[in-house]
C-alpha positions as semicolon CSV with decimal commas, in nm:
position;residue;x (nm);y (nm);z (nm)
1;Q;9,908;3,794;3,921
2;V;9,677;4,070;4,038
3;Q;9,298;4,057;4,041
4;L;9,038;4,320;4,116
5;V;8,690;4,187;4,192
6;E;8,391;4,416;4,226
7;S;8,065;4,336;4,402
8;G;7,752;4,510;4,521
9;G;7,586;4,605;4,197
10;G;7,219;4,546;4,132
11;L;6,884;4,702;4,061
12;V;6,772;4,999;4,268
13;Q;6,499;5,259;4,237
14;A;6,582;5,621;4,177
15;G;6,664;5,786;4,508
16;G;6,795;5,463;4,653
17;S;7,141;5,358;4,764
18;L;7,397;5,093;4,685
19;R;7,742;5,017;4,817
20;L;8,003;4,879;4,582
21;S;8,313;4,696;4,697
22;C;8,632;4,606;4,517
23;V;8,895;4,372;4,654
24;A;9,245;4,362;4,512
25;S;9,432;4,035;4,553
26;G;9,739;3,855;4,429
27;S;10,102;3,955;4,412
28;I;10,055;4,309;4,547
29;F;10,352;4,494;4,690
30;S;10,174;4,823;4,743
31;I;9,866;5,012;4,628
32;N;9,873;5,379;4,547
33;A;9,537;5,511;4,432
34;M;9,214;5,318;4,391
35;G;8,910;5,443;4,212
36;W;8,584;5,387;4,035
37;Y;8,482;5,450;3,678
38;R;8,156;5,378;3,500
39;Q;8,038;5,310;3,150
40;A;7,678;5,366;3,055
41;P;7,526;5,192;2,753
42;G;7,652;5,352;2,433
43;K;7,888;5,587;2,615
44;Q;8,255;5,603;2,696
45;R;8,393;5,503;3,031
46;E;8,406;5,799;3,268
47;F;8,572;5,882;3,596
48;V;8,360;5,864;3,912
49;A;8,585;5,888;4,216
50;R;8,940;5,823;4,336
51;I;9,117;5,785;4,668
52;N;9,490;5,777;4,726
53;S;9,687;5,588;4,988
54;G;9,665;5,886;5,220
55;G;9,288;5,898;5,202
56;N;9,262;6,205;4,982
57;T;8,960;6,188;4,753
58;I;8,837;6,345;4,432
59;Y;8,497;6,309;4,267
60;A;8,334;6,375;3,936
61;D;8,110;6,679;3,957
62;S;7,810;6,465;3,868
63;V;7,840;6,257;4,188
64;K;7,971;6,509;4,441
65;G;7,761;6,514;4,754
66;R;7,593;6,183;4,671
67;F;7,877;5,930;4,640
68;T;8,148;5,857;4,894
69;I;8,464;5,663;4,824
70;S;8,659;5,498;5,102
71;R;8,920;5,227;5,141
72;D;9,047;4,973;5,387
73;N;9,420;4,948;5,326
74;A;9,456;4,639;5,543
75;K;9,205;4,457;5,324
76;N;9,316;4,606;4,990
77;T;8,954;4,707;4,943
78;V;8,788;5,018;4,808
79;Y;8,422;5,105;4,854
80;L;8,179;5,333;4,680
81;Q;7,873;5,436;4,875
82;M;7,616;5,566;4,628
83;N;7,319;5,760;4,762
84;S;7,037;5,943;4,588
85;L;7,094;5,738;4,276
86;K;6,954;5,870;3,951
87;P;6,854;5,680;3,636
88;D;7,156;5,825;3,456
89;G;7,367;5,635;3,706
90;T;7,282;5,313;3,524
91;A;7,615;5,175;3,411
92;V;7,876;4,911;3,459
93;Y;8,099;5,031;3,741
94;Y;8,465;4,942;3,717
95;C;8,725;4,939;3,989
96;H;9,073;5,067;3,908
97;A;9,390;5,039;4,112
98;D;9,731;5,192;4,060
99;L;9,954;4,938;4,227
100;L;10,294;4,777;4,234
101;D;10,292;4,409;4,147
102;T;10,555;4,215;4,343
103;S;10,654;4,029;4,027
104;R;10,696;4,353;3,829
105;I;10,874;4,582;4,071
106;P;11,137;4,699;3,815
107;Y;10,858;4,828;3,594
108;G;10,698;5,042;3,860
109;A;10,332;5,083;3,945
110;M;10,072;5,001;3,683
111;G;9,699;5,039;3,645
112;Y;9,468;4,741;3,683
113;W;9,098;4,705;3,613
114;G;8,826;4,485;3,748
115;E;8,564;4,330;3,523
116;G;8,287;4,556;3,645
117;T;7,959;4,530;3,826
118;L;7,628;4,641;3,678
119;V;7,420;4,905;3,849
120;T;7,071;4,965;3,716
121;V;6,869;5,258;3,846
122;S;6,500;5,247;3,762
123;S;6,288;5,559;3,739
């Protein structure tokens, strides 16, 4: 069984920084892309950033230049460094991984979600 566990959320003032982490564990054969999404109160979940196994990254326009995604393949961990946070960044941040579960190899890679970590940005 595969688990994604996020950490690092909390309360921060506008203009401040936070670093989120997400560790993938369990029966993992390989991990392709890992990424972050967020869901603000009353809104749909939206894409934030993604990094593939080769280290190539993409970002939502709203966070470009302020957020940085990185990963440690040896630790099955993805990070999201968030700088210059704005109040509209208040949301639950979810980790996502596109990975191959050892117990489900015939089915190919699948997407997995963490349970989220809350980030609150005060004005």
